[in-house]
C-alpha positions in Angstrom: 66.0 -113.5 -94.5 64.1 -116.7 -94.0 60.4 -117.0 -94.8 58.3 -118.1 -91.9 54.9 -119.5 -92.5 52.0 -118.6 -90.2 50.0 -121.6 -89.0 46.9 -120.2 -87.3 45.8 -123.7 -86.2 49.0 -124.3 -84.4 48.7 -121.0 -82.6 45.1 -121.9 -81.6 46.3 -125.2 -80.2 49.1 -123.5 -78.2 46.5 -121.0 -76.8 44.1 -123.9 -75.9 46.9 -125.7 -74.1 47.7 -122.5 -72.1 44.0 -122.1 -71.2 43.8 -125.7 -70.1 46.8 -125.2 -67.8 45.2 -122.2 -66.3 41.9 -124.0 -65.6 43.7 -127.2 -64.4 42.9 -129.2 -67.6 39.2 -129.1 -66.7 38.3 -128.6 -70.3 40.7 -131.1 -71.8 40.9 -131.7 -75.6 40.1 -135.2 -76.5 42.7 -137.0 -78.6 41.7 -139.5 -81.3 43.6 -142.3 -79.6 42.3 -141.7 -76.1 38.8 -141.8 -74.7 38.1 -140.8 -71.1 35.0 -141.9 -69.2 33.9 -142.5 -65.6 34.0 -140.9 -62.2 37.8 -140.5 -62.2 40.7 -140.8 -64.6 43.7 -142.9 -63.5 47.0 -141.4 -64.9 48.9 -143.5 -67.4 52.3 -143.6 -68.9 52.9 -145.1 -72.4 56.4 -145.9 -73.6 58.4 -148.2 -75.7 61.0 -150.4 -73.9 64.3 -151.8 -75.2 62.5 -154.9 -76.7 60.4 -152.5 -78.9 57.3 -153.4 -76.9 54.7 -150.8 -76.1 54.1 -150.6 -72.3 51.2 -148.9 -70.6 51.4 -148.3 -66.9 48.3 -147.1 -65.0 48.1 -145.9 -61.4 45.3 -147.9 -59.7 46.0 -147.7 -56.0 43.7 -149.3 -53.5 42.1 -151.7 -56.1 42.1 -155.4 -56.3 42.9 -157.4 -59.4 39.3 -158.6 -59.6 38.1 -155.0 -59.8 40.2 -154.4 -63.0 38.8 -155.4 -66.4 41.1 -155.3 -69.5 39.7 -155.9 -73.0 41.2 -155.9 -76.4 38.7 -155.5 -79.3 39.3 -154.2 -82.9 42.8 -152.9 -82.1 41.4 -151.0 -79.1 42.7 -151.7 -75.6 40.2 -150.8 -72.8 41.0 -150.7 -69.1 37.9 -150.4 -66.8 37.4 -150.7 -63.2 35.9 -149.4 -60.0 37.6 -148.1 -56.9 35.4 -148.3 -53.8 35.8 -146.4 -50.5 37.6 -148.5 -48.0 35.5 -147.4 -45.0 31.9 -146.3 -44.6 32.3 -142.7 -43.5 29.5 -140.2 -43.9 30.1 -136.9 -45.7 29.6 -135.0 -42.5 32.7 -136.6 -41.0 35.1 -135.5 -43.7 37.2 -132.5 -43.4 38.8 -132.9 -46.9 38.3 -135.3 -49.8 41.0 -135.4 -52.5 41.0 -139.1 -53.5 38.6 -140.1 -56.3 36.4 -143.2 -56.1 34.0 -144.8 -58.5 34.2 -146.2 -62.0 36.7 -145.4 -64.7 37.3 -146.4 -68.3 40.4 -145.6 -70.5 40.7 -146.7 -74.1 43.7 -146.7 -76.4 43.8 -147.5 -80.1 46.7 -149.8 -80.8 49.0 -149.6 -83.9 48.8 -152.5 -86.4 52.3 -153.6 -85.3 51.1 -154.9 -81.9 50.9 -158.7 -81.6 47.5 -159.0 -79.9 48.0 -162.7 -79.1 50.9 -162.0 -76.8 49.6 -159.0 -74.7 50.3 -159.5 -71.0 49.1 -157.6 -67.9 50.6 -157.4 -64.4 49.3 -155.6 -61.3 51.6 -154.9 -58.4 51.8 -152.3 -55.7 48.9 -150.3 -57.2 50.4 -150.1 -60.7 48.9 -151.9 -63.6 51.4 -152.7 -66.4 50.2 -153.8 -69.8 52.9 -155.0 -72.2 52.1 -155.0 -75.9 54.7 -156.9 -77.9 55.3 -156.0 -81.5 55.1 -158.5 -84.3 58.5 -159.9 -85.3 58.2 -158.6 -88.8 57.7 -155.0 -87.5 60.7 -154.9 -85.3 63.6 -152.9 -86.6 66.5 -154.9 -88.0 69.8 -154.0 -89.5 70.6 -155.1 -93.1 74.2 -155.6 -94.1 75.3 -154.0 -97.3 77.2 -156.4 -99.5 80.1 -155.1 -101.6 80.5 -156.8 -104.9 83.9 -156.2 -106.0 
């Protein structure tokens, strides 16, 4: 019979995640590498591509390039902006409001392997893509084993 260790903190985290799903993530846990501020929170995807670059994509529909501010300070990438209403409609004219407007700010701590001098950003079709290349010395490489015979 295998010994199974009880980790009460893991159980609490699982319970917190279940409660968050019930309440629609209204009371979301804050992660160390992510800070959320503003009137709305644009969704992001973070992944590593085949070139071993970190890529952050953010959905920012209805915004202009000029309304988006990207800053890199102390290994912290911050994306800020403001999405304004396209038309001047009074609250009495609305039947339903689901889209969010106003300011936002998302910050991400970057690993030390990112080459901050080669960071690039592109905005197309309402999607912001920030590419964070890794330093050459931190990219994986294969080392050949020599047989001395």
